C-alpha positions as CSV (number, residue, x, y, z in Angstrom):
1,M,-74.2,-79.0,1.9
2,P,-73.9,-78.0,-1.8
3,A,-76.8,-75.8,-3.6
4,P,-78.8,-78.0,-5.9
5,E,-77.7,-78.0,-9.6
6,P,-80.2,-76.1,-11.6
7,F,-81.8,-77.9,-14.4
8,G,-83.5,-76.8,-17.5
9,L,-86.7,-79.0,-18.7
10,T,-87.9,-79.0,-22.5
11,Q,-91.0,-80.6,-23.5
12,T,-91.6,-81.3,-27.3
13,G,-94.5,-82.8,-29.0
14,A,-94.2,-84.2,-32.4
15,T,-95.4,-86.7,-35.1
16,I,-93.9,-89.5,-37.3
17,A,-93.5,-88.0,-40.7
18,A,-93.3,-90.6,-42.8
19,T,-94.4,-94.6,-42.0
20,G,-91.5,-96.8,-41.1
21,T,-89.0,-94.3,-41.4
22,F,-86.5,-93.3,-38.5
23,Q,-86.3,-89.7,-37.5
24,V,-84.4,-87.8,-34.8
25,A,-86.5,-87.3,-31.7
26,L,-83.8,-86.0,-29.5
27,A,-80.4,-84.8,-30.7
28,A,-77.2,-86.0,-28.6
29,N,-76.7,-83.7,-25.8
30,A,-73.5,-84.1,-23.3
31,A,-75.6,-82.0,-21.1
32,R,-78.6,-84.2,-20.8
33,K,-79.4,-85.4,-17.1
34,G,-82.8,-87.2,-17.8
35,G,-85.6,-87.4,-20.4
36,I,-88.5,-89.6,-21.7
37,I,-90.4,-90.2,-24.5
38,Q,-93.9,-91.0,-24.7
39,N,-96.0,-92.5,-27.0
40,T,-99.4,-90.4,-27.5
41,A,-100.2,-92.4,-30.7
42,T,-102.8,-95.4,-30.8
43,T,-100.2,-97.4,-32.7
44,A,-96.5,-98.7,-31.3
45,L,-93.4,-96.7,-32.0
46,E,-89.9,-98.2,-32.6
47,V,-87.3,-96.0,-30.6
48,F,-83.6,-96.5,-31.7
49,L,-80.8,-95.0,-29.3
50,G,-77.7,-94.2,-31.7
51,S,-76.9,-92.1,-34.4
52,G,-76.4,-93.2,-38.0
53,T,-78.7,-95.9,-39.7
54,A,-81.4,-97.0,-37.5
55,A,-82.8,-100.4,-37.8
56,A,-86.0,-101.9,-36.4
57,A,-84.4,-105.0,-35.1
58,S,-82.4,-103.2,-33.0
59,S,-84.9,-100.8,-31.7
60,L,-87.2,-101.2,-28.6
61,V,-91.1,-101.2,-29.5
62,L,-92.9,-98.7,-27.4
63,A,-96.7,-99.6,-27.0
64,Q,-99.7,-97.3,-27.3
65,N,-99.1,-94.8,-24.0
66,G,-95.6,-96.5,-23.2
67,T,-92.9,-94.4,-22.2
68,V,-89.0,-94.7,-22.5
69,D,-86.8,-93.4,-19.5
70,L,-83.3,-92.5,-21.0
71,T,-81.5,-93.1,-17.5
72,L,-81.9,-96.8,-17.9
73,N,-79.0,-99.4,-18.7
74,V,-76.1,-97.0,-19.6
75,P,-73.0,-96.5,-18.0
76,N,-72.9,-93.1,-16.3
77,G,-76.8,-93.6,-15.7
78,I,-78.0,-91.3,-18.4
79,Y,-78.4,-91.9,-22.2
80,Q,-76.7,-88.7,-23.7
81,G,-76.7,-89.9,-27.5
82,E,-79.2,-89.3,-30.3
83,V,-82.6,-90.9,-30.3
84,Q,-84.7,-91.8,-33.1
85,V,-88.2,-93.0,-33.7
86,A,-90.3,-94.7,-36.4
87,G,-93.7,-95.6,-36.6
88,T,-96.9,-94.8,-38.7
89,A,-97.4,-91.4,-40.4
90,G,-98.8,-89.4,-38.2
91,A,-98.5,-91.0,-34.7
92,A,-97.5,-88.5,-31.9
93,F,-94.9,-88.9,-29.6
94,V,-93.7,-86.4,-26.6
95,V,-90.0,-85.7,-25.9
96,L,-89.1,-84.4,-22.3
97,E,-85.5,-83.6,-21.7
98,A,-83.7,-82.0,-18.6
99,T,-80.4,-80.4,-19.0
100,R,-77.8,-78.7,-16.6
101,S,-78.3,-74.9,-16.6
102,P,-75.3,-73.1,-17.3
């Protein structure tokens, strides 16, 4: 049986800089093997999967204490693209990313 693949794990806490403006929460990463975004604020956040101009109409609503799992509904089972978030200024969230170690 092959040895387990080593992973790195990075956890980052952040806050929304400006109300209603999408900001990058997680850069695209081909080495990503999993990840989550958790809303730790008292208000909802919007999560947009993709780069470029994010739009509220095509984003996911992340309720208070909600979590988005980046291993859902993508062809290879892991979303490796950019993730953007928007909400009320000062709203807090946590990003956790698992990557392959070299």
